[in-house]
N, C-alpha and C positions, 0 to 999 in steps of 0.2 A: 508249362511251369505251373506249379501249384503253390499257393501262398496261404499262410495263416497270419491274421493281423491280431496282435494282442495289445490290450490297453487302449488308451484314448490318444490318438495321434494329435500332434500340435500343429503341423503344417497344413494338413488336409483332413477332411472328414473321412470316416470309414467309407462312406458312399463314394466320395471322389477317388479314394485309393482303389476301391473295387472297380470303378469305371476304367481307370488306367490299366489295371491288371487285365480286365476283359478286352481292352483296346489292343493289347499286345498278344492276345490269344491265350492268356493264362486263365487260371481258375482260382477262386477263393474258397477255402475250406473252413469249416467251423471249428475244427480241432486238428491237432497234429496227428499225422498218421504216416505209414510207410511211404505213401505217395507224396508227402509234403516235400517241396524243394527249398522253400524259404519261410522262415519265421520272422515276421517284422515286429520288433519290440520298440515301443515309443521310448524316447530318451528318459522320461520321468519314471516309467515302469522298470526300465533296465537298472536304474540306480537303486530302486526299491528291491529288485531281485538281488543285486549285489550285497545289500545289507541283510538279506535272507530273513526278513521279518516273518513271523508265523502267519500274519494276515495275507501274505503274498504266496501262499502255498500253491495256488493254481498256476501262477507264473513259474514257480520253481519246478513243478512237475512237468509242465510243458517244455521248459528249456532242457530238462534232463532227457525227455523223449527226443527232442531235437538232436541232442548230441548222440544218443544211441542210434538214431537213424541217419546220422551224418547229414543233418539238415543245416543249411547255412543260416545262422542267426544274423540278421541285419537290422540297422536302425533306420529311421526315417530318411536321413540324408543319403545313405547307401541305396535305399529303395528309390528315391527320386532320381538319383544318378542313373540307376539301372533303367528306369522308365524312359528317361530322356534318350539314352543310348538305343533302347529297343525301338522307340517311336521314330527316331531319326533313321534307323536302319530300314524300317517299314516305308518311310517316305522315300528314301533313296531307291528302294526296290520298285515302288510304284512309278517313280520318275523314269526308271530304266525301261519299264514296259510301255 
């Protein structure tokens, strides 16, 4: 799984999010590409995108690219739920071995 993190997350730092992603065997990309699976948008930045302010052009372009490439756009809560699920699955797998 390939992730792009946009904005300034509220719950965790980018470093912490990156560690979680690597922990499940994922990768963090610097920009949206055909290989991106998930675009994580912090809640504050998502509301700015919805207002479509000119100063948010970077977010707007990245979100359009995400839609073109059928990349799932998720917020921090969805990201954390995904990480918990993936990490629990890894723990379960390790316990079975």
